[in-house]
C-alpha positions in Angstrom: 73.5 -155.0 38.6 74.3 -157.3 35.9 72.0 -157.2 33.1 71.3 -160.8 31.5 70.5 -161.5 28.1 67.2 -162.9 29.3 66.2 -159.5 30.6 67.5 -157.7 27.5 65.4 -160.4 25.2 62.1 -159.8 27.2 62.5 -156.2 27.1 63.1 -155.9 23.4 59.9 -158.6 23.1 57.9 -156.2 25.1 58.6 -153.2 23.0 58.4 -155.4 19.7 54.9 -156.4 20.8 53.8 -153.0 21.9 55.1 -151.6 18.6 53.2 -154.3 16.8 50.1 -153.4 19.1 50.3 -149.8 18.1 50.7 -150.7 14.4 47.7 -152.8 14.4 45.5 -150.3 16.2 46.6 -147.8 13.9 45.8 -149.9 11.0 42.3 -150.7 12.1 41.3 -147.2 12.4 42.6 -145.9 9.4 40.8 -149.3 7.6 37.4 -148.5 9.6 37.6 -144.9 9.9 36.5 -145.4 13.5 38.6 -144.2 16.5 36.3 -145.9 19.1 35.3 -149.6 17.9 34.9 -151.4 21.2 34.1 -150.1 24.8 37.8 -150.6 26.0 39.1 -148.3 23.3 37.5 -145.2 25.2 35.0 -146.1 27.6 33.7 -142.7 28.4 33.6 -141.9 24.7 31.8 -145.4 24.0 29.0 -144.4 26.6 28.4 -140.8 24.7 28.7 -142.8 21.3 25.7 -145.1 22.4 23.7 -142.2 24.1 24.2 -140.5 20.5 23.2 -143.1 18.7 19.9 -143.6 20.6 19.2 -140.0 20.6 19.5 -140.1 16.7 16.9 -143.1 16.5 14.5 -141.2 19.0 14.6 -138.1 16.9 14.2 -140.0 13.4 11.3 -141.4 14.9 9.6 -138.4 15.9 10.4 -137.0 12.3 8.9 -139.8 10.9 5.7 -139.6 13.1 5.5 -135.7 12.3 5.8 -136.2 8.6 2.9 -138.8 8.4 0.9 -136.5 10.5 1.4 -133.7 8.2 0.7 -135.7 5.2 -2.5 -137.1 6.6 -3.5 -133.4 7.3 -2.7 -132.4 3.9 -5.3 -135.0 2.9 -7.8 -133.7 5.5 -7.0 -130.2 4.2 -7.7 -130.8 0.7 -11.0 -132.4 2.0 -11.7 -129.1 3.6 -10.8 -127.0 0.5 -13.5 -129.4 -1.5 -16.2 -129.0 1.1 -16.2 -125.2 1.3 -16.1 -124.7 -2.6 -19.0 -127.0 -2.8 -21.0 -125.1 0.2 -20.0 -121.9 -1.3 -21.6 -122.9 -4.5 -24.7 -124.2 -2.7 -25.0 -121.1 -1.1 -24.9 -119.1 -4.3 -27.4 -121.3 -5.4 -29.8 -120.5 -2.6 -29.3 -116.9 -3.2 -30.0 -117.2 -6.9 -33.3 -119.1 -6.6 -34.6 -117.3 -3.7 -35.7 -115.0 -6.3 -39.2 -115.1 -7.4 -38.6 -115.0 -11.1 -37.3 -118.6 -11.1 -39.7 -121.4 -12.0 -40.2 -124.6 -10.1 -38.4 -126.2 -13.1 -35.4 -123.9 -12.2 -35.6 -124.9 -8.9 -36.0 -128.7 -9.4 -32.6 -128.6 -11.8 -31.0 -127.0 -8.9 -31.9 -129.7 -6.5 -30.3 -132.1 -8.9 -27.1 -130.2 -8.5 -27.1 -129.6 -4.7 -28.0 -133.7 -4.5 -24.6 -134.0 -6.3 -22.7 -131.8 -4.0 -24.0 -133.5 -0.9 -23.1 -136.8 -2.6 -19.3 -135.5 -3.3 -19.1 -134.1 0.4 -20.0 -137.5 1.5 -17.4 -139.1 -0.6 -14.8 -136.5 0.5 -15.6 -137.1 4.1 -15.0 -140.9 3.4 -11.4 -140.2 2.3 -8.5 -142.6 3.3 -5.1 -142.1 4.1 -3.1 -145.0 3.8 -5.1 -147.8 5.6 -7.1 -145.4 7.6 -10.2 -143.2 6.9 -9.3 -139.7 8.1 -12.5 -138.3 9.3 -13.5 -141.4 11.8 -11.6 -140.3 14.8 -10.4 -143.4 16.0 -12.6 -145.8 14.7 -10.6 -145.6 11.3 -11.1 -148.9 9.7 -15.1 -148.2 8.7 -16.4 -145.4 6.6 -17.2 -142.2 9.0 -20.1 -141.1 7.0 -23.5 -143.0 5.8 -24.8 -142.1 2.7 -27.3 -140.1 4.1 -24.9 -138.0 6.0 -25.0 -139.7 9.6 -21.7 -139.9 11.4 -20.7 -143.1 12.2 -17.1 -142.3 13.7 -16.3 -141.6 17.3 -15.4 -138.3 19.1 -11.6 -139.0 19.6 -8.8 -136.9 18.7 -5.7 -138.8 17.5 -2.5 -137.2 19.0 1.1 -137.7 17.7 4.2 -137.0 20.0 6.1 -134.2 18.3 9.2 -134.0 21.1 10.1 -136.5 24.0 6.6 -136.3 26.2 4.8 -133.7 24.0 1.7 -134.5 22.4 0.1 -132.3 19.5 -3.6 -133.0 18.1 -3.4 -134.8 14.6 -7.3 -135.0 13.4 -10.1 -132.9 14.2 -13.6 -133.9 15.1 -15.5 -134.3 12.2 -18.9 -134.6 13.6 -18.4 -131.2 15.4 -17.1 -130.1 11.8 -19.8 -131.5 9.5 -22.8 -132.3 11.7 -22.6 -129.6 14.2 -22.3 -131.9 17.2 -21.9 -129.6 20.2 -24.1 -126.8 19.3 -22.8 -126.0 15.7 -24.4 -126.0 12.2 -25.4 -129.4 10.4 -23.8 -128.8 7.3 -25.0 -132.2 5.7 -28.5 -131.7 7.0 -28.6 -128.1 5.6 -27.8 -129.2 2.2 -30.5 -132.1 2.5 -33.2 -129.4 3.7 -32.0 -126.8 0.5 -32.2 -129.9 -1.7 -35.6 -130.7 -0.4 -36.9 -126.9 -0.4 -35.7 -126.9 -4.2 -37.3 -129.8 -5.3 -40.5 -128.7 -3.6 -40.4 -125.2 -4.8 -40.4 -124.0 -1.2 -38.9 -120.4 -1.4 -39.3 -119.9 2.3 -37.2 -123.1 2.8 -34.7 -121.8 -0.1 -34.2 -118.4 1.7 -33.9 -120.0 4.9 -31.1 -122.3 3.6 -29.0 -119.0 2.9 -28.2 -118.2 6.3 -27.4 -121.8 7.3 -25.2 -122.5 4.4 -23.5 -119.3 5.2 -23.0 -120.5 8.9 -22.0 -123.8 7.7 -19.3 -122.5 5.7 -17.9 -120.2 8.5 -17.7 -123.2 10.7 -15.8 -125.5 8.1 -13.5 -122.6 7.6 -12.9 -122.3 11.1 -12.0 -126.2 11.3 -9.8 -125.8 8.2 -7.8 -123.1 9.8 -7.2 -125.5 12.5 -6.0 -128.1 10.4 -3.6 -125.5 8.8 -2.1 -124.7 12.2 -1.4 -128.1 13.0 0.4 -129.1 9.8 2.6 -126.0 10.6 3.2 -127.5 13.9 4.1 -131.0 12.5 6.1 -129.6 9.9 8.0 -127.4 12.5 8.5 -130.5 14.6 9.8 -132.3 11.7 12.4 -129.7 10.7 13.4 -129.7 14.8 13.7 -133.4 14.9 15.8 -133.7 11.9 18.3 -130.7 13.1 18.3 -132.7 16.4 18.9 -136.2 14.5 21.6 -134.5 12.6 23.2 -132.9 15.8 23.8 -136.4 17.6 25.1 -137.9 14.5 27.7 -134.9 14.2 28.3 -135.4 18.1 28.6 -139.1 17.5 31.0 -138.8 14.5 33.3 -136.3 16.6 33.5 -139.0 19.3 34.0 -142.3 17.4 35.5 -140.9 13.9 39.1 -140.6 13.2 40.7 -137.7 11.1 42.1 -139.7 8.3 45.2 -137.6 7.5 46.1 -137.8 11.3 45.3 -141.5 11.5 47.4 -142.3 8.5 50.3 -140.3 9.6 50.1 -142.2 13.0 49.9 -145.5 11.2 52.7 -144.5 9.0 54.8 -143.5 12.0 53.6 -146.9 13.8 54.8 -149.0 10.9 58.2 -147.3 11.1 58.5 -147.6 14.5 57.9 -151.4 14.5 60.1 -151.9 11.6 62.7 -150.2 13.4 62.1 -152.2 16.8 62.2 -155.4 14.8 65.5 -154.5 13.1 67.1 -153.3 16.4 65.9 -156.7 18.1 67.4 -158.7 15.2 70.9 -157.0 15.5 70.9 -157.0 19.3 70.5 -161.2 19.2 71.9 -161.8 15.7 68.5 -163.0 14.6 67.4 -162.2 11.2 64.1 -160.7 10.6 62.6 -164.0 8.9 63.8 -165.7 12.4 62.2 -163.5 14.7 58.8 -163.7 13.1 
């Protein structure tokens, strides 16, 4: 079979184009740092890269939501600290002023302090985190407690997704914790009743306040513990989501990114192969490199 000049030219041209393509691909990989830049580079890897990218976005969103919930609960936690401290102080006053050695004037002065405690507590219960009131349930755009201690929020519990399809409580019912809804102690009413007993020099009412304030403190302590437990759940969820997001990033990188040293070596080899092919083609057809290009 006779090998024509045209056949030899076509063969050399195909080799040249293949070498040029390999050089361009290797050069693009080195400059971009990516092994897979388009689906046609590696269809299977490209599909997995998309999946891992979506997984990272999902996990990052979960982490962000968990962090925000934990931060908001931190505000709630501080409010409970304040409330328990003040209620403890009120009970100390009740124990102290139940003693018959104290005068009506002494109790009137204590009544003023208890009234201040009440006002401070209501102020704490109307705290905001960002643009929402934290103790109002889902009615979070208006103060949840009136000046007289009446609860104005709703009974809903906010929930936050901590893993795909898994929801966690992110708030407490302030009406149950502070006003005794559902059968508990109305802490705010106990304080106002105590202040009234002090101002009217009612020792019977003062002695009754001792137990009411103790029960209220226990009720707040139990709710405070639930807040702490929820914070721990969200902190764990945030850490888990961060680890999952990092794992998705690593998996994507393993498919998408190149080994720069290996890629540089392949690029150098492709360049040498291209130069050799061009030189051989030029010699074969007595063409200069400039003519060939």
